[in-house]
N, C-alpha and C positions, 0 to 999 in steps of 0.2 A: 750134725756135729759129732765128731768122734769123741768117745769117752775121755781120751787123753786131753782133748781140747778143753774140757771142763776144768781141769786142774791148771791150765795155762791162762785162763781168763782172769783179769784183775778182779779183786773183790770189790763189791759196791761200797761206796763211801757212806758211812753213817753220820748223822748229825753228831758233832762232838762239842764238848766244852773243855776248857783247860783247867785242870786241878793240879797244882804243883805237887801235891802229896802223891798222886798216883798217875798223873799224865792224862791223856785223852780218855773220856768216857762217853757213853751214849747219853744224850741229854733229853730223849723223848720221855715226857712224864707218863707214869703209869696211872691209868684211870681205873680205880677199883670197881667202877660200875660198868665196865666194858669187858667183854670176853674176846674182843677182836684186837689183834696187834695193831700198833699205830699206823702202819703203812699197808694194811691188808687190801686196800682198794687199788693200790698201784700195781702195775703189771710190767713184766719184762717184755718189751716189744718184740724181741727176737723169738720168744717161745710162747707168748701169751700166758705165762704163769707168773704169779707173784714172785718177786725176787726172793731168793732163799732166806735172807735175814728176816723178812717179814713172816716167813713160814715157821720160824722158831720163836715166835712171841716177842715179848719185850726183852731186849738184851741190855744187860747192865754189867758193870765191872765191880768187883769186890776185891779188896786188898786182903790177902792172907799171908801172914808172916813177911810182909813187905813186898809180896809179889802180886801183881795184877792178875785176877782170875775172872774169866768171862762166864756169865750164867744167863739163862733165859727163863722167863716167867710168863705163864698164862694164868690169869686170876681165877678163872672158873666163875660160876654164877654168884651173884650177890647173895650173901647170907648163907652160903653153903657150910654145913657142919661136917662134911666129909673130910677125912684126913688128907692132907696134901700128899702129892706124889713127888718123889725126887728120882729123876732119871739119870743114870750114870752110864756113859758110853763105854765102848770097848777100846782095846788097844789100837792105836792109829786112827781113831775116829774123833768126833767132836759133837757139840750140841746139834749140829746139822743132821746128825744121824736120826734125831728124834723129830725132825720137822713135820712129818706126816702123823706121827703118833700123838704129839702134844695137844693139837686141837680136839681130837677125839676124846682123850682122857680128861680134858678141861671142861667137858660138858657138865660135869657134876662136882668138880673139886679143883682147887688150885694145883698147878703143875710147875715144877722147877726142873731144869736140866742144867748141868754144870760142865764146863770144860775143865777136865782134870789138869793140874799143873803139868806143863810140858806139851799140851795138846790144844788144838783149835785156836781160839782167841786168847787163851791164857799165856802167861809168860813161859819161856823155855829156859829157865836158869840152870846153872850148873848146880845140881842138887842131888841128894841120895835117893833117886827115884825107886820106889817099890810100892807094893800094894798097901803097906802099913802107912806110908806117907800119905797116900791118896785117901785112905780111910780116915786119917786124922783131918785131912782137908774137908771131907764130907761132914764129919762130926762138927767141926768148927763152923762150917757153912750153915748147918742146921741150927746150931746154937746161936749164931749171930743173926740169922735172917728169918728163921721159921719158928723155932721154939715150942712147937706142939708135936705130938706123935705123928709120924709120917709113914707112908708106904714107900719102900725102896724098890726100884726096878733097875737091874743092871744087865748089860749085854757084855758077853765075853769077860774080860778082866773086871768089868764093872760089877759082874755078879760076885766075884771074889771080894771086891771092895765092899759090897753090901754085907757079905758074911762077916768080914773083919769088923765092920762098923758095929754090928750087933753084938760082937764079942766083948766082954769086959777086959780091958787091958790086953789087947792081942799081942803086943810086943813082949810083955812080961811072960806070957804063956809059951812063947816059942823059944825062949832062951834058957 
């Protein structure tokens, strides 16, 4: 299969539930005692590989400032005290970028990957896109869903977002 064909294939359908506040969301429950994604045993018959959504853990939607945002979660081992990892993709990418990295990192800690607003499974609204907006998205994601110290790992513009995230009031310092 040519690489261009990968972009033309329809995305697999995930189980959904209807939530009038945010629309369709993934309905697969997260089992905190399992380090395997829910569909890790299924395979893509054409290539013998698990379908890519199962390779990026448990996918969920989170609403940020009224916009649906997709993220993925691997729980790590039960009782792990290691700081969770948050993975931030680069420009033009998505949580799928981390599909091979997440399982390895989740061997000793929880791992999250988020689709930045405007990318992947997240909404693509008309918004003032910049690294500051995405750093605010990551901060609010951390505050809403994690709430403990984390390790940030970014690729490409994701690295810049990590730096801005760790800076106090990055917008105030640049004006």
